[in-house]
C-alpha positions as CSV (number, residue, x, y, z in Angstrom):
1,M,-18.8,31.6,-14.9
2,I,-20.0,29.8,-18.8
3,L,-17.3,26.8,-19.3
4,N,-17.1,26.2,-22.9
5,P,-17.1,22.3,-23.0
6,S,-14.5,21.7,-26.2
7,L,-12.0,24.2,-24.2
8,V,-12.6,22.1,-21.1
9,A,-11.7,18.7,-22.7
10,E,-8.6,20.3,-24.3
11,R,-7.3,21.7,-21.7
12,Y,-8.1,18.2,-19.6
13,A,-6.1,16.4,-22.6
14,A,-3.4,18.7,-22.5
15,T,-2.9,18.3,-19.1
16,R,-3.3,14.5,-18.3
17,A,-0.2,13.5,-19.6
18,A,1.2,15.0,-15.8
19,T,-0.5,12.7,-14.0
20,Q,0.4,9.8,-15.6
21,P,2.8,7.5,-14.1
22,Q,6.1,7.8,-16.2
23,P,7.8,4.4,-17.7
24,G,10.6,3.4,-15.8
25,T,9.5,4.6,-12.2
26,E,9.1,1.7,-9.6
27,G,6.1,3.8,-7.7
28,G,7.2,5.5,-4.3
29,L,8.1,4.2,-1.0
30,A,4.6,3.6,-0.5
31,T,3.8,1.1,-3.4
32,Q,7.2,-0.7,-2.0
33,A,6.1,-0.6,1.4
34,L,2.9,-2.6,0.1
35,S,5.0,-5.0,-2.3
36,D,7.2,-6.1,1.0
37,F,4.1,-6.3,3.2
38,A,2.4,-8.5,0.4
39,R,5.1,-10.7,0.0
40,T,5.8,-11.1,4.1
41,M,2.0,-12.3,4.0
42,A,2.3,-14.7,1.1
43,A,5.2,-16.2,2.6
44,G,3.3,-16.3,5.8
45,D,0.7,-18.2,4.1
46,Q,3.2,-20.3,2.0
47,A,4.6,-21.2,5.3
48,A,1.8,-22.4,7.0
49,I,0.3,-24.3,4.4
50,G,3.9,-26.0,4.3
51,S,3.7,-26.8,7.7
52,M,0.5,-28.0,7.7
53,T,1.3,-30.4,4.6
54,G,4.7,-31.4,6.6
55,G,7.0,-29.7,4.2
56,T,8.3,-26.8,6.2
57,D,9.9,-26.8,9.7
58,P,8.4,-25.8,12.6
59,H,11.7,-23.2,13.1
60,A,10.5,-21.7,9.7
61,L,6.9,-21.8,10.1
62,V,7.3,-19.8,13.7
63,Q,10.2,-16.9,12.0
64,A,7.6,-16.6,9.4
65,L,4.4,-16.0,11.3
66,A,6.7,-13.6,13.9
67,Q,7.5,-11.7,10.5
68,T,4.2,-11.8,9.1
69,E,2.7,-10.5,12.7
70,L,5.6,-7.9,12.2
71,A,4.2,-6.6,9.1
72,I,0.8,-6.8,10.5
73,E,1.5,-4.5,13.5
74,T,3.1,-2.1,11.6
75,A,0.8,-1.9,9.3
76,V,-2.3,-1.3,11.8
77,T,0.4,1.2,13.1
78,V,0.7,3.0,9.7
79,R,-3.2,3.2,9.7
80,N,-3.9,4.6,13.1
81,K,-1.2,7.0,12.3
82,V,-3.1,8.2,9.1
83,V,-6.5,8.2,10.2
84,E,-5.9,10.5,13.4
85,A,-3.4,13.3,10.8
86,Y,-6.7,12.8,9.2
87,Q,-8.7,13.8,12.2
88,E,-6.3,16.5,13.1
89,I,-7.0,18.0,9.6
90,L,-11.0,17.9,10.1
91,R,-10.2,19.9,13.3
92,M,-8.6,22.7,11.8
93,P,-10.3,25.9,11.2
94,V,-11.2,27.0,7.7
């Protein structure tokens, strides 16, 4: 099959807009989950820093660390499920 480079470039330019994110959209569930994870990790870091400098009470530190631990365990579980699904796909006969 012989492809004309100008035709390929024209088709690519025509379909490129379909793959771009729409303005005003927040992304998706995964994007929101990742931003929530990042906020939880940042809150845990701030609580730890506040505890070291004496600005945070111990109860707030324990609560922030518990939330951070739960977020990490959730992320690891999701990662394990994704790896398991990928391995299952690799085992499928073609």
